[in-house]
HTML snippet that shows the backbone in 3Dmol.js (N, CA, C, O; Angstrom):
<script src="https://3Dmol.org/build/3Dmol-min.js"></script>
<div id="view" style="width:600px;height:400px;position:relative"></div>
<script>
const pdb = `
ATOM      1  N   MET A   1      41.828 148.632 140.442  1.00  0.00           N
ATOM      2  CA  MET A   1      41.323 148.252 140.679  1.00  0.00           C
ATOM      3  C   MET A   1      41.074 149.277 141.401  1.00  0.00           C
ATOM      4  O   MET A   1      42.138 149.786 141.751  1.00  0.00           O
ATOM      5  N   THR A   2      40.022 149.927 141.865  1.00  0.00           N
ATOM      6  CA  THR A   2      39.732 150.474 143.171  1.00  0.00           C
ATOM      7  C   THR A   2      38.039 150.724 143.096  1.00  0.00           C
ATOM      8  O   THR A   2      37.244 151.198 142.284  1.00  0.00           O
ATOM      9  N   ALA A   3      38.001 150.196 144.255  1.00  0.00           N
ATOM     10  CA  ALA A   3      36.626 149.772 144.925  1.00  0.00           C
ATOM     11  C   ALA A   3      35.745 151.783 145.607  1.00  0.00           C
ATOM     12  O   ALA A   3      36.317 152.484 146.443  1.00  0.00           O
ATOM     13  N   PRO A   4      34.489 152.141 144.981  1.00  0.00           N
ATOM     14  CA  PRO A   4      33.590 152.882 145.679  1.00  0.00           C
ATOM     15  C   PRO A   4      33.708 152.695 146.737  1.00  0.00           C
ATOM     16  O   PRO A   4      33.658 151.542 147.166  1.00  0.00           O
ATOM     17  N   GLN A   5      34.023 154.386 148.019  1.00  0.00           N
ATOM     18  CA  GLN A   5      34.586 155.114 148.807  1.00  0.00           C
ATOM     19  C   GLN A   5      32.830 155.526 148.922  1.00  0.00           C
ATOM     20  O   GLN A   5      32.340 156.393 148.197  1.00  0.00           O
ATOM     21  N   ARG A   6      32.060 154.791 149.895  1.00  0.00           N
ATOM     22  CA  ARG A   6      31.648 155.800 150.371  1.00  0.00           C
ATOM     23  C   ARG A   6      31.786 157.374 151.174  1.00  0.00           C
ATOM     24  O   ARG A   6      32.664 157.550 152.018  1.00  0.00           O
ATOM     25  N   GLU A   7      30.905 158.360 150.832  1.00  0.00           N
ATOM     26  CA  GLU A   7      30.948 159.310 150.815  1.00  0.00           C
ATOM     27  C   GLU A   7      31.658 159.657 152.954  1.00  0.00           C
ATOM     28  O   GLU A   7      32.715 160.167 153.326  1.00  0.00           O
ATOM     29  N   ASP A   8      30.578 159.138 153.721  1.00  0.00           N
ATOM     30  CA  ASP A   8      30.520 158.855 154.837  1.00  0.00           C
ATOM     31  C   ASP A   8      31.639 158.507 155.504  1.00  0.00           C
ATOM     32  O   ASP A   8      31.728 158.798 156.696  1.00  0.00           O
ATOM     33  N   TYR A   9      32.704 157.810 154.828  1.00  0.00           N
ATOM     34  CA  TYR A   9      34.061 157.042 155.488  1.00  0.00           C
ATOM     35  C   TYR A   9      34.361 157.332 156.257  1.00  0.00           C
ATOM     36  O   TYR A   9      33.237 156.898 156.508  1.00  0.00           O
ATOM     37  N   PRO A  10      35.218 158.067 158.003  1.00  0.00           N
ATOM     38  CA  PRO A  10      35.376 157.727 158.232  1.00  0.00           C
ATOM     39  C   PRO A  10      36.981 157.890 158.020  1.00  0.00           C
ATOM     40  O   PRO A  10      37.761 158.748 158.434  1.00  0.00           O
ATOM     41  N   PHE A  11      37.108 157.114 157.477  1.00  0.00           N
ATOM     42  CA  PHE A  11      39.307 156.767 157.156  1.00  0.00           C
ATOM     43  C   PHE A  11      39.931 156.394 156.269  1.00  0.00           C
ATOM     44  O   PHE A  11      39.667 155.876 155.184  1.00  0.00           O
ATOM     45  N   ILE A  12      40.496 156.579 156.596  1.00  0.00           N
ATOM     46  CA  ILE A  12      41.629 157.309 154.843  1.00  0.00           C
ATOM     47  C   ILE A  12      42.091 156.059 154.998  1.00  0.00           C
ATOM     48  O   ILE A  12      42.066 155.582 156.133  1.00  0.00           O
ATOM     49  N   GLU A  13      42.730 155.089 153.624  1.00  0.00           N
ATOM     50  CA  GLU A  13      42.710 154.120 153.692  1.00  0.00           C
ATOM     51  C   GLU A  13      43.244 154.060 152.251  1.00  0.00           C
ATOM     52  O   GLU A  13      42.321 153.791 151.482  1.00  0.00           O
ATOM     53  N   PRO A  14      44.210 154.190 151.739  1.00  0.00           N
ATOM     54  CA  PRO A  14      45.236 154.357 150.689  1.00  0.00           C
ATOM     55  C   PRO A  14      45.649 153.092 150.072  1.00  0.00           C
ATOM     56  O   PRO A  14      46.648 152.691 150.669  1.00  0.00           O
ATOM     57  N   SER A  15      45.384 152.476 149.346  1.00  0.00           N
ATOM     58  CA  SER A  15      46.087 152.006 148.438  1.00  0.00           C
ATOM     59  C   SER A  15      47.398 151.700 147.665  1.00  0.00           C
ATOM     60  O   SER A  15      48.224 150.916 148.134  1.00  0.00           O
ATOM     61  N   ASP A  16      47.537 152.176 146.763  1.00  0.00           N
ATOM     62  CA  ASP A  16      48.885 152.676 146.403  1.00  0.00           C
ATOM     63  C   ASP A  16      49.462 152.853 147.319  1.00  0.00           C
ATOM     64  O   ASP A  16      49.012 153.379 148.337  1.00  0.00           O
ATOM     65  N   PRO A  17      50.991 152.303 147.098  1.00  0.00           N
ATOM     66  CA  PRO A  17      52.472 152.302 148.144  1.00  0.00           C
ATOM     67  C   PRO A  17      52.447 154.029 148.787  1.00  0.00           C
ATOM     68  O   PRO A  17      52.714 154.255 149.967  1.00  0.00           O
ATOM     69  N   ASP A  18      52.052 155.246 147.703  1.00  0.00           N
ATOM     70  CA  ASP A  18      51.947 156.372 147.901  1.00  0.00           C
ATOM     71  C   ASP A  18      51.825 157.414 148.715  1.00  0.00           C
ATOM     72  O   ASP A  18      52.584 158.214 149.262  1.00  0.00           O
ATOM     73  N   GLY A  19      49.835 157.053 148.619  1.00  0.00           N
ATOM     74  CA  GLY A  19      49.283 157.110 149.650  1.00  0.00           C
ATOM     75  C   GLY A  19      49.402 156.212 150.913  1.00  0.00           C
ATOM     76  O   GLY A  19      49.012 156.798 151.923  1.00  0.00           O
ATOM     77  N   ILE A  20      49.911 154.737 151.154  1.00  0.00           N
ATOM     78  CA  ILE A  20      50.741 154.936 152.566  1.00  0.00           C
ATOM     79  C   ILE A  20      51.680 155.162 152.912  1.00  0.00           C
ATOM     80  O   ILE A  20      52.102 155.140 154.068  1.00  0.00           O
ATOM     81  N   ARG A  21      52.306 155.485 151.749  1.00  0.00           N
ATOM     82  CA  ARG A  21      53.567 156.283 152.441  1.00  0.00           C
ATOM     83  C   ARG A  21      53.473 157.501 153.442  1.00  0.00           C
ATOM     84  O   ARG A  21      53.993 157.684 154.542  1.00  0.00           O
ATOM     85  N   ALA A  22      52.436 158.437 152.497  1.00  0.00           N
ATOM     86  CA  ALA A  22      52.443 159.382 153.248  1.00  0.00           C
ATOM     87  C   ALA A  22      51.490 159.624 154.228  1.00  0.00           C
ATOM     88  O   ALA A  22      51.704 160.485 155.082  1.00  0.00           O
ATOM     89  N   GLU A  23      49.760 158.528 154.203  1.00  0.00           N
ATOM     90  CA  GLU A  23      49.802 158.163 155.883  1.00  0.00           C
ATOM     91  C   GLU A  23      50.187 157.813 156.744  1.00  0.00           C
ATOM     92  O   GLU A  23      49.673 158.099 157.826  1.00  0.00           O
ATOM     93  N   ARG A  24      51.826 156.635 156.574  1.00  0.00           N
ATOM     94  CA  ARG A  24      52.471 156.295 157.465  1.00  0.00           C
ATOM     95  C   ARG A  24      52.779 157.769 158.401  1.00  0.00           C
ATOM     96  O   ARG A  24      52.504 158.191 159.525  1.00  0.00           O
ATOM     97  N   GLU A  25      53.533 158.247 157.163  1.00  0.00           N
ATOM     98  CA  GLU A  25      54.060 159.501 157.407  1.00  0.00           C
ATOM     99  C   GLU A  25      53.804 160.572 158.688  1.00  0.00           C
ATOM    100  O   GLU A  25      54.706 161.154 159.291  1.00  0.00           O
ATOM    101  N   ALA A  26      52.419 160.687 158.945  1.00  0.00           N
ATOM    102  CA  ALA A  26      51.538 161.211 159.520  1.00  0.00           C
ATOM    103  C   ALA A  26      51.853 160.989 161.486  1.00  0.00           C
ATOM    104  O   ALA A  26      51.749 161.790 162.415  1.00  0.00           O
ATOM    105  N   TYR A  27      52.299 159.369 161.427  1.00  0.00           N
ATOM    106  CA  TYR A  27      51.553 158.928 162.822  1.00  0.00           C
ATOM    107  C   TYR A  27      53.557 158.769 163.503  1.00  0.00           C
ATOM    108  O   TYR A  27      54.351 158.481 162.607  1.00  0.00           O
ATOM    109  N   THR A  28      53.965 158.895 164.464  1.00  0.00           N
ATOM    110  CA  THR A  28      55.316 158.495 165.078  1.00  0.00           C
ATOM    111  C   THR A  28      55.347 157.867 166.172  1.00  0.00           C
ATOM    112  O   THR A  28      54.839 158.712 166.909  1.00  0.00           O
ATOM    113  N   LEU A  29      55.521 157.201 166.665  1.00  0.00           N
ATOM    114  CA  LEU A  29      55.226 156.007 167.209  1.00  0.00           C
ATOM    115  C   LEU A  29      56.962 156.434 168.374  1.00  0.00           C
ATOM    116  O   LEU A  29      57.991 156.374 167.700  1.00  0.00           O
ATOM    117  N   PRO A  30      57.120 156.704 169.484  1.00  0.00           N
ATOM    118  CA  PRO A  30      58.289 156.082 170.681  1.00  0.00           C
ATOM    119  C   PRO A  30      58.847 154.822 170.093  1.00  0.00           C
ATOM    120  O   PRO A  30      58.387 153.779 170.559  1.00  0.00           O
ATOM    121  N   LEU A  31      59.320 154.773 169.604  1.00  0.00           N
ATOM    122  CA  LEU A  31      60.923 153.764 169.970  1.00  0.00           C
ATOM    123  C   LEU A  31      61.749 154.093 170.603  1.00  0.00           C
ATOM    124  O   LEU A  31      62.494 155.071 170.534  1.00  0.00           O
ATOM    125  N   SER A  32      61.637 152.871 171.628  1.00  0.00           N
ATOM    126  CA  SER A  32      63.097 152.602 172.439  1.00  0.00           C
ATOM    127  C   SER A  32      63.388 151.148 172.371  1.00  0.00           C
ATOM    128  O   SER A  32      62.488 150.409 172.769  1.00  0.00           O
ATOM    129  N   VAL A  33      64.070 150.809 172.101  1.00  0.00           N
ATOM    130  CA  VAL A  33      64.922 149.399 171.577  1.00  0.00           C
ATOM    131  C   VAL A  33      66.330 149.027 172.845  1.00  0.00           C
ATOM    132  O   VAL A  33      67.474 149.464 172.974  1.00  0.00           O
ATOM    133  N   PRO A  34      65.372 147.859 173.712  1.00  0.00           N
ATOM    134  CA  PRO A  34      65.979 147.757 174.907  1.00  0.00           C
ATOM    135  C   PRO A  34      67.479 146.650 174.595  1.00  0.00           C
ATOM    136  O   PRO A  34      67.487 145.772 173.731  1.00  0.00           O
ATOM    137  N   ASN A  35      68.163 146.836 175.137  1.00  0.00           N
ATOM    138  CA  ASN A  35      69.605 146.700 174.678  1.00  0.00           C
ATOM    139  C   ASN A  35      69.660 144.504 174.377  1.00  0.00           C
ATOM    140  O   ASN A  35      68.676 143.765 174.344  1.00  0.00           O
ATOM    141  N   ASP A  36      70.335 144.318 174.306  1.00  0.00           N
ATOM    142  CA  ASP A  36      71.192 143.740 173.222  1.00  0.00           C
ATOM    143  C   ASP A  36      70.237 142.713 174.214  1.00  0.00           C
ATOM    144  O   ASP A  36      69.163 142.148 174.014  1.00  0.00           O
ATOM    145  N   ASP A  37      71.332 142.767 175.583  1.00  0.00           N
ATOM    146  CA  ASP A  37      70.348 141.823 176.886  1.00  0.00           C
ATOM    147  C   ASP A  37      69.411 141.798 177.025  1.00  0.00           C
ATOM    148  O   ASP A  37      69.096 140.644 176.734  1.00  0.00           O
ATOM    149  N   THR A  38      68.510 142.347 177.328  1.00  0.00           N
ATOM    150  CA  THR A  38      66.887 142.288 177.714  1.00  0.00           C
ATOM    151  C   THR A  38      66.538 141.827 176.256  1.00  0.00           C
ATOM    152  O   THR A  38      65.494 141.205 176.059  1.00  0.00           O
ATOM    153  N   LEU A  39      67.292 142.089 175.362  1.00  0.00           N
ATOM    154  CA  LEU A  39      66.212 141.921 174.123  1.00  0.00           C
ATOM    155  C   LEU A  39      65.937 140.176 173.123  1.00  0.00           C
ATOM    156  O   LEU A  39      65.255 139.829 172.159  1.00  0.00           O
ATOM    157  N   LEU A  40      67.247 139.284 174.379  1.00  0.00           N
ATOM    158  CA  LEU A  40      67.620 138.047 174.082  1.00  0.00           C
ATOM    159  C   LEU A  40      66.673 137.372 175.211  1.00  0.00           C
ATOM    160  O   LEU A  40      66.238 136.227 175.086  1.00  0.00           O
ATOM    161  N   ASP A  41      66.310 138.475 176.689  1.00  0.00           N
ATOM    162  CA  ASP A  41      66.098 137.539 176.982  1.00  0.00           C
ATOM    163  C   ASP A  41      64.764 137.487 177.127  1.00  0.00           C
ATOM    164  O   ASP A  41      64.450 136.450 177.711  1.00  0.00           O
ATOM    165  N   ARG A  42      63.497 138.418 176.741  1.00  0.00           N
ATOM    166  CA  ARG A  42      62.585 139.056 176.059  1.00  0.00           C
ATOM    167  C   ARG A  42      62.326 137.719 175.192  1.00  0.00           C
ATOM    168  O   ARG A  42      61.369 136.989 175.448  1.00  0.00           O
ATOM    169  N   ILE A  43      63.434 137.381 173.923  1.00  0.00           N
ATOM    170  CA  ILE A  43      62.431 137.120 172.947  1.00  0.00           C
ATOM    171  C   ILE A  43      62.200 135.360 173.619  1.00  0.00           C
ATOM    172  O   ILE A  43      61.185 134.684 173.791  1.00  0.00           O
ATOM    173  N   THR A  44      64.538 134.927 174.007  1.00  0.00           N
ATOM    174  CA  THR A  44      64.058 133.846 174.526  1.00  0.00           C
ATOM    175  C   THR A  44      62.317 133.278 175.052  1.00  0.00           C
ATOM    176  O   THR A  44      61.493 132.513 174.550  1.00  0.00           O
ATOM    177  N   GLY A  45      62.365 134.327 176.598  1.00  0.00           N
ATOM    178  CA  GLY A  45      61.257 134.152 177.450  1.00  0.00           C
ATOM    179  C   GLY A  45      59.827 133.968 176.618  1.00  0.00           C
ATOM    180  O   GLY A  45      59.178 133.020 177.060  1.00  0.00           O
ATOM    181  N   ALA A  46      59.368 134.478 175.813  1.00  0.00           N
ATOM    182  CA  ALA A  46      58.097 134.476 174.902  1.00  0.00           C
ATOM    183  C   ALA A  46      58.216 133.073 174.344  1.00  0.00           C
ATOM    184  O   ALA A  46      57.484 132.192 174.795  1.00  0.00           O
ATOM    185  N   TRP A  47      59.350 132.741 173.112  1.00  0.00           N
ATOM    186  CA  TRP A  47      59.380 131.062 173.025  1.00  0.00           C
ATOM    187  C   TRP A  47      58.935 130.589 173.925  1.00  0.00           C
ATOM    188  O   TRP A  47      57.834 130.044 173.848  1.00  0.00           O
ATOM    189  N   PHE A  48      59.880 130.653 175.483  1.00  0.00           N
ATOM    190  CA  PHE A  48      59.714 129.014 176.518  1.00  0.00           C
ATOM    191  C   PHE A  48      58.526 129.521 175.880  1.00  0.00           C
ATOM    192  O   PHE A  48      58.466 129.181 174.699  1.00  0.00           O
ATOM    193  N   GLY A  49      57.660 130.154 176.241  1.00  0.00           N
ATOM    194  CA  GLY A  49      56.596 130.287 177.217  1.00  0.00           C
ATOM    195  C   GLY A  49      54.954 129.614 175.984  1.00  0.00           C
ATOM    196  O   GLY A  49      53.913 129.024 176.274  1.00  0.00           O
ATOM    197  N   ARG A  50      55.732 130.295 174.179  1.00  0.00           N
ATOM    198  CA  ARG A  50      54.382 129.045 173.461  1.00  0.00           C
ATOM    199  C   ARG A  50      55.105 128.962 173.378  1.00  0.00           C
ATOM    200  O   ARG A  50      55.709 129.642 172.549  1.00  0.00           O
ATOM    201  N   ILE A  51      55.836 127.892 174.292  1.00  0.00           N
ATOM    202  CA  ILE A  51      56.191 126.256 173.694  1.00  0.00           C
ATOM    203  C   ILE A  51      55.831 126.204 174.452  1.00  0.00           C
ATOM    204  O   ILE A  51      54.634 126.267 174.173  1.00  0.00           O
ATOM    205  N   CYS A  52      55.981 126.029 176.494  1.00  0.00           N
ATOM    206  CA  CYS A  52      55.307 125.366 177.209  1.00  0.00           C
ATOM    207  C   CYS A  52      53.907 125.625 176.971  1.00  0.00           C
ATOM    208  O   CYS A  52      53.278 124.964 177.797  1.00  0.00           O
ATOM    209  N   GLY A  53      52.906 126.467 176.012  1.00  0.00           N
ATOM    210  CA  GLY A  53      51.360 126.870 176.108  1.00  0.00           C
ATOM    211  C   GLY A  53      50.990 125.803 174.914  1.00  0.00           C
ATOM    212  O   GLY A  53      49.924 125.191 174.842  1.00  0.00           O
ATOM    213  N   CYS A  54      51.875 125.724 174.172  1.00  0.00           N
ATOM    214  CA  CYS A  54      51.752 124.219 173.120  1.00  0.00           C
ATOM    215  C   CYS A  54      51.675 122.679 173.002  1.00  0.00           C
ATOM    216  O   CYS A  54      51.150 121.800 172.319  1.00  0.00           O
ATOM    217  N   LEU A  55      52.680 122.894 174.290  1.00  0.00           N
ATOM    218  CA  LEU A  55      52.969 121.333 174.314  1.00  0.00           C
ATOM    219  C   LEU A  55      51.794 121.477 176.001  1.00  0.00           C
ATOM    220  O   LEU A  55      50.646 121.043 176.107  1.00  0.00           O
ATOM    221  N   LEU A  56      52.404 122.027 176.802  1.00  0.00           N
ATOM    222  CA  LEU A  56      51.373 121.832 177.792  1.00  0.00           C
ATOM    223  C   LEU A  56      49.796 121.478 178.000  1.00  0.00           C
ATOM    224  O   LEU A  56      48.968 120.979 178.761  1.00  0.00           O
ATOM    225  N   GLY A  57      50.052 122.237 176.506  1.00  0.00           N
ATOM    226  CA  GLY A  57      47.967 122.944 176.687  1.00  0.00           C
ATOM    227  C   GLY A  57      47.291 121.685 176.126  1.00  0.00           C
ATOM    228  O   GLY A  57      46.763 120.703 176.648  1.00  0.00           O
ATOM    229  N   LYS A  58      47.527 122.122 174.750  1.00  0.00           N
ATOM    230  CA  LYS A  58      46.828 121.231 174.176  1.00  0.00           C
ATOM    231  C   LYS A  58      46.669 119.725 174.507  1.00  0.00           C
ATOM    232  O   LYS A  58      46.407 118.891 173.640  1.00  0.00           O
ATOM    233  N   PRO A  59      46.835 119.444 175.758  1.00  0.00           N
ATOM    234  CA  PRO A  59      45.752 118.065 176.051  1.00  0.00           C
ATOM    235  C   PRO A  59      44.332 119.176 176.190  1.00  0.00           C
ATOM    236  O   PRO A  59      43.394 119.151 175.392  1.00  0.00           O
ATOM    237  N   VAL A  60      44.435 120.175 177.445  1.00  0.00           N
ATOM    238  CA  VAL A  60      42.974 120.320 177.344  1.00  0.00           C
ATOM    239  C   VAL A  60      43.233 121.604 176.421  1.00  0.00           C
ATOM    240  O   VAL A  60      43.980 122.359 177.043  1.00  0.00           O
ATOM    241  N   GLU A  61      42.902 122.121 175.194  1.00  0.00           N
ATOM    242  CA  GLU A  61      43.020 122.925 174.828  1.00  0.00           C
ATOM    243  C   GLU A  61      41.199 122.970 174.403  1.00  0.00           C
ATOM    244  O   GLU A  61      40.808 122.072 173.658  1.00  0.00           O
ATOM    245  N   GLY A  62      40.622 123.555 174.678  1.00  0.00           N
ATOM    246  CA  GLY A  62      38.775 123.850 174.630  1.00  0.00           C
ATOM    247  C   GLY A  62      38.043 123.308 175.851  1.00  0.00           C
ATOM    248  O   GLY A  62      36.822 123.341 175.698  1.00  0.00           O
ATOM    249  N   ILE A  63      38.417 122.855 176.931  1.00  0.00           N
ATOM    250  CA  ILE A  63      37.932 121.731 177.108  1.00  0.00           C
ATOM    251  C   ILE A  63      37.744 123.396 178.658  1.00  0.00           C
ATOM    252  O   ILE A  63      38.733 124.077 178.927  1.00  0.00           O
ATOM    253  N   SER A  64      35.925 123.726 179.574  1.00  0.00           N
ATOM    254  CA  SER A  64      35.931 124.492 180.575  1.00  0.00           C
ATOM    255  C   SER A  64      36.990 124.625 181.865  1.00  0.00           C
ATOM    256  O   SER A  64      38.053 124.058 182.118  1.00  0.00           O
ATOM    257  N   SER A  65      36.704 124.992 182.117  1.00  0.00           N
ATOM    258  CA  SER A  65      37.312 125.386 183.829  1.00  0.00           C
ATOM    259  C   SER A  65      36.384 123.460 185.073  1.00  0.00           C
ATOM    260  O   SER A  65      36.588 122.382 185.631  1.00  0.00           O
ATOM    261  N   GLU A  66      35.671 124.250 184.770  1.00  0.00           N
ATOM    262  CA  GLU A  66      34.995 122.583 185.324  1.00  0.00           C
ATOM    263  C   GLU A  66      35.691 121.670 184.612  1.00  0.00           C
ATOM    264  O   GLU A  66      36.889 121.459 184.795  1.00  0.00           O
ATOM    265  N   GLU A  67      34.670 120.821 183.392  1.00  0.00           N
ATOM    266  CA  GLU A  67      35.578 119.572 183.101  1.00  0.00           C
ATOM    267  C   GLU A  67      37.348 119.849 182.995  1.00  0.00           C
ATOM    268  O   GLU A  67      37.878 118.742 182.911  1.00  0.00           O
ATOM    269  N   LEU A  68      37.816 120.348 182.985  1.00  0.00           N
ATOM    270  CA  LEU A  68      38.866 120.419 183.661  1.00  0.00           C
ATOM    271  C   LEU A  68      39.413 120.032 185.211  1.00  0.00           C
ATOM    272  O   LEU A  68      40.465 119.425 185.416  1.00  0.00           O
ATOM    273  N   LYS A  69      38.735 120.379 185.983  1.00  0.00           N
ATOM    274  CA  LYS A  69      39.005 119.636 187.513  1.00  0.00           C
ATOM    275  C   LYS A  69      38.294 118.970 187.025  1.00  0.00           C
ATOM    276  O   LYS A  69      39.121 118.102 186.745  1.00  0.00           O
ATOM    277  N   THR A  70      37.416 118.600 186.656  1.00  0.00           N
ATOM    278  CA  THR A  70      36.263 116.569 186.821  1.00  0.00           C
ATOM    279  C   THR A  70      37.419 115.721 186.879  1.00  0.00           C
ATOM    280  O   THR A  70      37.848 115.035 187.808  1.00  0.00           O
ATOM    281  N   LEU A  71      38.177 116.037 184.777  1.00  0.00           N
ATOM    282  CA  LEU A  71      38.685 115.167 184.737  1.00  0.00           C
ATOM    283  C   LEU A  71      40.327 114.992 185.893  1.00  0.00           C
ATOM    284  O   LEU A  71      40.753 113.872 186.175  1.00  0.00           O
ATOM    285  N   LEU A  72      41.036 116.316 186.415  1.00  0.00           N
ATOM    286  CA  LEU A  72      42.029 116.567 187.076  1.00  0.00           C
ATOM    287  C   LEU A  72      41.443 115.428 188.777  1.00  0.00           C
ATOM    288  O   LEU A  72      42.040 114.623 189.492  1.00  0.00           O
ATOM    289  N   VAL A  73      40.361 115.860 188.763  1.00  0.00           N
ATOM    290  CA  VAL A  73      40.281 114.903 190.515  1.00  0.00           C
ATOM    291  C   VAL A  73      39.480 113.643 190.186  1.00  0.00           C
ATOM    292  O   VAL A  73      39.211 112.869 191.104  1.00  0.00           O
ATOM    293  N   ARG A  74      39.183 113.454 189.258  1.00  0.00           N
ATOM    294  CA  ARG A  74      38.609 111.869 188.846  1.00  0.00           C
ATOM    295  C   ARG A  74      40.167 111.944 188.635  1.00  0.00           C
ATOM    296  O   ARG A  74      40.697 111.893 189.744  1.00  0.00           O
ATOM    297  N   THR A  75      40.966 112.031 187.771  1.00  0.00           N
ATOM    298  CA  THR A  75      42.289 110.612 187.607  1.00  0.00           C
ATOM    299  C   THR A  75      43.065 111.914 189.179  1.00  0.00           C
ATOM    300  O   THR A  75      43.769 112.903 188.976  1.00  0.00           O
ATOM    301  N   GLY A  76      42.712 111.528 190.202  1.00  0.00           N
ATOM    302  CA  GLY A  76      43.418 112.313 191.910  1.00  0.00           C
ATOM    303  C   GLY A  76      44.221 113.325 191.521  1.00  0.00           C
ATOM    304  O   GLY A  76      44.825 113.596 192.559  1.00  0.00           O
ATOM    305  N   ASN A  77      44.888 114.579 190.073  1.00  0.00           N
ATOM    306  CA  ASN A  77      45.710 115.368 189.854  1.00  0.00           C
ATOM    307  C   ASN A  77      44.784 116.887 190.643  1.00  0.00           C
ATOM    308  O   ASN A  77      45.185 117.933 190.133  1.00  0.00           O
ATOM    309  N   TRP A  78      44.046 117.034 191.377  1.00  0.00           N
ATOM    310  CA  TRP A  78      43.710 118.014 191.853  1.00  0.00           C
ATOM    311  C   TRP A  78      44.312 118.428 193.075  1.00  0.00           C
ATOM    312  O   TRP A  78      43.844 117.915 194.091  1.00  0.00           O
ATOM    313  N   PRO A  79      45.170 119.175 193.191  1.00  0.00           N
ATOM    314  CA  PRO A  79      45.111 120.235 192.944  1.00  0.00           C
ATOM    315  C   PRO A  79      46.584 119.969 191.471  1.00  0.00           C
ATOM    316  O   PRO A  79      47.767 119.635 191.537  1.00  0.00           O
ATOM    317  N   MET A  80      45.642 120.344 190.298  1.00  0.00           N
ATOM    318  CA  MET A  80      47.048 119.149 189.516  1.00  0.00           C
ATOM    319  C   MET A  80      48.784 120.087 190.111  1.00  0.00           C
ATOM    320  O   MET A  80      49.098 121.258 190.325  1.00  0.00           O
ATOM    321  N   THR A  81      49.549 118.631 190.177  1.00  0.00           N
ATOM    322  CA  THR A  81      50.796 119.081 190.445  1.00  0.00           C
ATOM    323  C   THR A  81      51.633 117.539 189.541  1.00  0.00           C
ATOM    324  O   THR A  81      52.666 117.118 190.062  1.00  0.00           O
ATOM    325  N   ARG A  82      51.135 116.856 188.313  1.00  0.00           N
ATOM    326  CA  ARG A  82      51.405 116.635 186.987  1.00  0.00           C
ATOM    327  C   ARG A  82      51.139 116.468 185.863  1.00  0.00           C
ATOM    328  O   ARG A  82      50.010 116.702 185.431  1.00  0.00           O
ATOM    329  N   TYR A  83      52.140 116.014 185.107  1.00  0.00           N
ATOM    330  CA  TYR A  83      51.452 115.992 183.739  1.00  0.00           C
ATOM    331  C   TYR A  83      49.509 115.147 183.452  1.00  0.00           C
ATOM    332  O   TYR A  83      49.163 114.295 184.271  1.00  0.00           O
ATOM    333  N   ILE A  84      48.796 115.424 182.620  1.00  0.00           N
ATOM    334  CA  ILE A  84      48.063 114.786 182.270  1.00  0.00           C
ATOM    335  C   ILE A  84      48.662 113.181 181.913  1.00  0.00           C
ATOM    336  O   ILE A  84      49.827 113.577 181.940  1.00  0.00           O
ATOM    337  N   ASP A  85      48.754 112.275 181.723  1.00  0.00           N
ATOM    338  CA  ASP A  85      49.074 110.862 181.748  1.00  0.00           C
ATOM    339  C   ASP A  85      48.089 110.584 181.160  1.00  0.00           C
ATOM    340  O   ASP A  85      46.967 110.674 181.656  1.00  0.00           O
ATOM    341  N   ARG A  86      48.569 109.810 178.838  1.00  0.00           N
ATOM    342  CA  ARG A  86      47.098 110.025 177.613  1.00  0.00           C
ATOM    343  C   ARG A  86      46.472 108.202 178.879  1.00  0.00           C
ATOM    344  O   ARG A  86      45.399 107.654 178.626  1.00  0.00           O
ATOM    345  N   GLU A  87      47.168 107.804 179.751  1.00  0.00           N
ATOM    346  CA  GLU A  87      46.837 106.162 179.823  1.00  0.00           C
ATOM    347  C   GLU A  87      45.024 106.357 180.973  1.00  0.00           C
ATOM    348  O   GLU A  87      44.112 105.658 181.416  1.00  0.00           O
ATOM    349  N   GLU A  88      45.479 107.772 180.932  1.00  0.00           N
ATOM    350  CA  GLU A  88      43.840 108.227 182.117  1.00  0.00           C
ATOM    351  C   GLU A  88      42.682 108.540 181.812  1.00  0.00           C
ATOM    352  O   GLU A  88      41.647 108.476 182.475  1.00  0.00           O
ATOM    353  N   LEU A  89      42.987 109.096 180.159  1.00  0.00           N
ATOM    354  CA  LEU A  89      41.713 109.086 178.932  1.00  0.00           C
ATOM    355  C   LEU A  89      41.129 108.700 178.760  1.00  0.00           C
ATOM    356  O   LEU A  89      40.172 108.746 177.987  1.00  0.00           O
ATOM    357  N   THR A  90      41.478 108.178 179.408  1.00  0.00           N
ATOM    358  CA  THR A  90      40.027 106.844 179.324  1.00  0.00           C
ATOM    359  C   THR A  90      38.464 106.619 178.507  1.00  0.00           C
ATOM    360  O   THR A  90      38.654 107.088 177.384  1.00  0.00           O
ATOM    361  N   PRO A  91      37.346 106.224 178.569  1.00  0.00           N
ATOM    362  CA  PRO A  91      36.173 107.046 177.602  1.00  0.00           C
ATOM    363  C   PRO A  91      35.076 107.154 178.887  1.00  0.00           C
ATOM    364  O   PRO A  91      34.125 107.932 178.809  1.00  0.00           O
ATOM    365  N   GLU A  92      35.341 106.125 180.320  1.00  0.00           N
ATOM    366  CA  GLU A  92      35.231 106.315 181.249  1.00  0.00           C
ATOM    367  C   GLU A  92      35.179 107.692 181.397  1.00  0.00           C
ATOM    368  O   GLU A  92      34.325 108.575 181.324  1.00  0.00           O
ATOM    369  N   VAL A  93      36.547 107.579 181.666  1.00  0.00           N
ATOM    370  CA  VAL A  93      37.251 109.945 182.038  1.00  0.00           C
ATOM    371  C   VAL A  93      36.661 110.656 181.555  1.00  0.00           C
ATOM    372  O   VAL A  93      36.920 111.854 181.671  1.00  0.00           O
TER     373      VAL A  93
END
`;
const viewer = $3Dmol.createViewer("view");
viewer.addModel(pdb, "pdb");
viewer.setStyle({}, {cartoon: {color: "spectrum"}});
viewer.zoomTo();
viewer.render();
</script>
């Protein structure tokens, strides 16, 4: 099923495999692949960054900078030098 396209639509967006391949072949990107050691180092760094961000950032996700600073000051952790302890997150804080 093909939806009608506006006459003035400036983009080419084929829906069939042959049309997609034809458009793709019009563009070539320079491809440089790092050596195995560099690639492994980059992938490892990306995963460590993702893991750390997910685990360490989760308790404060969505908190504004000012709210975070207030929390850290109240818990004696400003400037931040340690994890935020669950026990510190009382209703008063």
